[in-house]
C-alpha positions as MATLAB code, in Angstrom:
seq = 'MPARRLRVGILYSGGKDSTYACYLAREEDSVVCLVTLFPSRSDSYMFHYPNVRWSRLQAEAMRLPQVTAETEGVKERELDDLERALRKAKQEYTIEGVYSGALASEYQKSRVELVCSKLGLKAMSPLWHLDQVAHLRNLVANRFDVMMTAVAALGLGEGWLGRHLDEGAVAELARLHERYGLNAGLEGGEGETFVLDCPIFFRRIEVVSSKKHWEGDRGYLEILDARLSKPGSANS';
ca = [
     -79.954  187.092  130.487;
     -81.493  185.108  127.610;
     -81.904  181.362  128.046;
     -79.237  179.187  126.459;
     -80.265  177.771  123.106;
     -80.323  173.984  123.161;
     -78.882  171.822  120.399;
     -81.952  169.984  119.148;
     -83.078  167.444  116.605;
     -86.458  167.403  114.878;
     -88.458  164.179  114.686;
     -89.191  164.691  111.021;
     -91.623  163.069  108.584;
     -91.802  165.632  105.772;
     -95.375  166.561  106.657;
     -96.832  169.902  107.691;
     -96.650  169.420  111.460;
     -93.057  168.277  111.829;
     -91.966  170.983  109.367;
     -93.844  173.655  111.310;
     -92.336  172.318  114.551;
     -88.901  172.787  112.951;
     -89.853  176.317  111.920;
     -90.813  177.143  115.523;
     -87.820  175.333  116.992;
     -85.404  177.552  115.079;
     -86.841  180.573  116.877;
     -86.005  179.103  120.298;
     -83.101  176.700  119.873;
     -80.329  175.559  117.531;
     -81.628  172.924  115.124;
     -78.693  170.688  114.220;
     -80.321  167.668  112.564;
     -83.494  165.923  111.456;
     -84.376  162.428  112.670;
     -86.540  160.360  110.315;
     -87.821  156.811  110.624;
     -88.864  154.846  107.558;
     -91.686  152.398  108.405;
     -92.121  149.359  106.194;
     -95.902  149.396  106.678;
     -98.585  152.012  106.164;
    -100.330  151.391  109.491;
     -97.467  152.407  111.777;
     -98.815  153.843  115.028;
     -95.919  156.265  115.381;
     -94.485  157.208  112.030;
     -95.502  158.856  108.764;
     -95.557  156.452  105.794;
     -96.494  158.040  102.427;
     -93.479  159.481  100.590;
     -91.266  159.697  103.674;
     -88.260  158.701  101.557;
     -88.483  162.081   99.837;
     -87.777  163.812  103.156;
     -84.123  163.650  102.123;
     -84.889  166.445   99.648;
     -86.465  168.477  102.434;
     -83.354  167.970  104.552;
     -81.284  169.277  101.647;
     -83.680  172.203  101.218;
     -83.170  173.106  104.893;
     -79.406  172.442  104.724;
     -79.650  170.052  107.649;
     -78.139  166.588  108.117;
     -80.643  163.767  108.480;
     -80.352  160.769  110.778;
     -82.441  157.903  109.387;
     -83.489  154.469  110.606;
     -85.679  151.675  109.303;
     -88.581  150.332  111.355;
     -91.058  147.533  110.760;
     -93.713  149.808  112.261;
     -94.923  147.207  114.770;
     -96.809  148.775  117.679;
     -94.577  149.433  120.720;
     -91.607  147.600  119.184;
     -91.068  150.589  116.891;
     -90.061  152.550  119.989;
     -86.818  150.562  120.043;
     -86.110  151.861  116.541;
     -86.892  155.415  117.649;
     -84.513  155.019  120.592;
     -81.795  153.763  118.267;
     -82.219  156.740  115.926;
     -82.266  159.323  118.715;
     -79.259  157.723  120.382;
     -77.383  158.032  117.094;
     -78.420  161.701  116.764;
     -77.213  162.347  120.302;
     -73.868  160.697  119.619;
     -73.255  162.302  116.217;
     -74.729  165.772  116.754;
     -74.721  166.093  120.572;
     -78.419  166.955  120.652;
     -79.905  167.920  124.004;
     -83.557  167.892  123.014;
     -86.085  166.706  120.448;
     -88.988  168.581  118.881;
     -91.989  166.724  117.485;
     -95.046  167.876  115.568;
     -97.604  166.183  117.831;
    -100.935  168.014  117.738;
    -103.383  165.816  119.602;
    -102.104  162.220  119.720;
    -101.404  161.390  123.350;
    -100.113  158.007  122.185;
     -97.368  159.519  120.049;
     -96.461  162.367  122.392;
     -96.188  160.175  125.487;
     -93.980  157.640  123.752;
     -91.617  160.235  122.325;
     -91.331  161.676  125.838;
     -90.657  158.217  127.260;
     -87.812  157.533  124.828;
     -86.350  161.015  125.297;
     -86.429  160.618  129.077;
     -84.550  157.339  128.777;
     -81.840  159.063  126.723;
     -81.633  162.202  128.866;
     -83.146  164.406  126.153;
     -85.711  167.162  126.589;
     -88.910  166.501  124.615;
     -90.788  169.477  123.157;
     -94.137  169.580  121.335;
     -94.781  173.221  120.347;
     -98.020  172.407  118.484;
     -99.614  170.449  121.321;
    -103.352  171.179  121.616;
    -103.250  174.153  119.259;
    -106.613  174.993  117.732;
    -106.282  172.927  114.585;
    -108.057  175.244  112.170;
    -105.970  178.142  113.495;
    -102.870  175.987  112.962;
    -103.818  175.396  109.317;
    -104.399  179.107  108.825;
    -100.975  179.810  110.335;
     -99.419  177.493  107.766;
    -101.075  179.355  104.909;
    -100.251  182.774  106.384;
     -96.599  181.805  106.820;
     -96.276  180.666  103.203;
     -96.064  176.913  103.749;
     -96.744  175.121  100.467;
     -98.363  171.922  101.722;
     -99.603  169.144   99.432;
    -102.098  166.481  100.490;
    -100.639  163.016   99.935;
    -103.149  160.708  101.654;
    -106.781  160.816  102.782;
    -108.889  158.369  104.766;
    -111.991  160.101  106.102;
    -115.594  160.858  105.216;
    -115.728  163.945  102.986;
    -112.170  163.612  101.714;
    -112.408  162.196   98.209;
    -109.818  161.387   95.564;
    -109.768  165.030   94.468;
    -107.905  165.911   97.665;
    -104.849  163.925   96.587;
    -102.283  166.399   95.318;
    -104.349  169.374   96.473;
    -102.431  172.251   98.021;
    -103.423  173.681  101.371;
    -104.820  177.171  100.820;
    -107.548  179.289  102.402;
    -110.235  177.417  100.476;
    -108.959  174.010  101.576;
    -108.732  175.170  105.197;
    -112.313  176.451  105.093;
    -113.477  173.135  103.653;
    -111.653  171.129  106.330;
    -113.263  173.331  108.972;
    -116.699  172.610  107.485;
    -115.991  168.868  107.428;
    -114.980  169.088  111.073;
    -118.292  170.701  111.931;
    -120.321  168.289  109.805;
    -118.622  164.951  110.410;
    -116.273  165.514  113.326;
    -113.256  165.225  111.038;
    -110.001  166.094  112.764;
    -109.239  169.305  110.855;
    -105.506  168.978  111.482;
    -105.628  165.414  110.077;
    -103.974  164.163  113.260;
    -106.109  161.049  113.631;
    -104.992  159.399  110.405;
    -107.523  161.301  108.277;
    -104.797  162.563  105.987;
    -101.088  162.980  105.334;
     -99.154  165.856  103.800;
     -95.845  166.758  102.201;
     -94.228  170.205  102.389;
     -92.853  171.591   99.119;
     -91.702  174.997  100.344;
     -91.723  177.141  103.482;
     -89.708  179.934  105.139;
     -86.919  177.539  106.214;
     -86.416  175.947  102.768;
     -83.546  177.403  100.749;
     -84.695  175.446   97.697;
     -88.219  174.608   96.632;
     -89.197  170.985   95.931;
     -90.822  170.186   92.622;
     -92.814  166.988   92.170;
     -91.883  165.783   88.679;
     -94.223  162.796   88.543;
     -96.706  161.093   90.838;
     -99.386  158.412   90.854;
    -102.708  158.234   92.691;
    -103.714  155.017   94.425;
    -107.396  154.869   95.381;
    -109.326  152.063   97.025;
    -112.930  152.527   98.106;
    -112.964  155.513  100.418;
    -109.246  156.129  100.888;
    -106.056  156.540   98.948;
    -102.635  158.099   98.673;
    -100.515  160.015   96.208;
     -97.203  158.300   95.517;
     -94.411  160.673   94.550;
     -92.470  158.893   91.811;
     -89.909  161.596   91.087;
     -89.062  164.905   92.726;
     -86.184  167.369   92.723;
     -84.925  170.593   94.241;
     -85.722  173.425   91.884;
     -85.798  177.223   92.189;
     -84.822  179.127   95.375;
     -87.176  178.541   98.270;
     -88.930  180.951  100.594;
     -85.922  181.193  102.928;
     -84.207  183.254  100.222;
     -86.964  185.842   99.977;
];
C-alpha cells in the first residue's frame, strides 16, 4: 500500500534550490502552499534577499498560494518570524510538513528542523548533501531556466549577473570549485539565483527591466519589472 501523501508547504525564496525542492516534493507529497520570508537586510543568515518580492510571480506560475512574512533578518531572532509564517501556513492550509532547499548549510537546515519540531511539522531537505555539480546538471537537464542574480566570490565577475545556468556555466562553476574552492552550488553565499521557468511553471516569467549593482568584487542584479508571459514548461 503506497504511503499517504502529506500536505506540505515549501520554504520558498524563488531561487534554484527551493524551486527544485518543490519540483521533487510534488513527486512525493501534495504541495499546497509556498512560504516566503522577506528580509529587510541583505545579510540575513536564513533567508534569500535579492528579488525575493518577485517570488509572487513564481507562485502564480505554479498556481500555488503564498504565505508571506516580513523579517528584519537578525540572526536567531528571524526564527521567530519563520515560526510565525509556518504557524500561519499550518492554520490556513493544514500543512503537515515543510520542504526546504538546503544543500549544505547545517545552520539553516538545523534551524528549520527546530522550528518545524516546535510546530509538529515534518521537515524535509531532499537536496541535502547532493553532489553540487551533479545538482546543477540536473537543473539544466530538467529544463530549469535559472538566472544568476547575485555573486560574491573569487572568479565570479560582473558578467555573471543575469547569466543563465547552462552546460557552459555549470562547467565553469565546476572549474572554479577546483581552482578556488568555490561552493559550486553557491550555497555559502557565493551567489543567488532566480528561476524563470521549469517543469512546474504553467507560465514563464519574463524580466522586463533590471539594473546591475556592482561594488568591488561583488554585486547583484535588481529586477525592476517582470511579468508572466508565454506558457511555461508545465504545459509542454
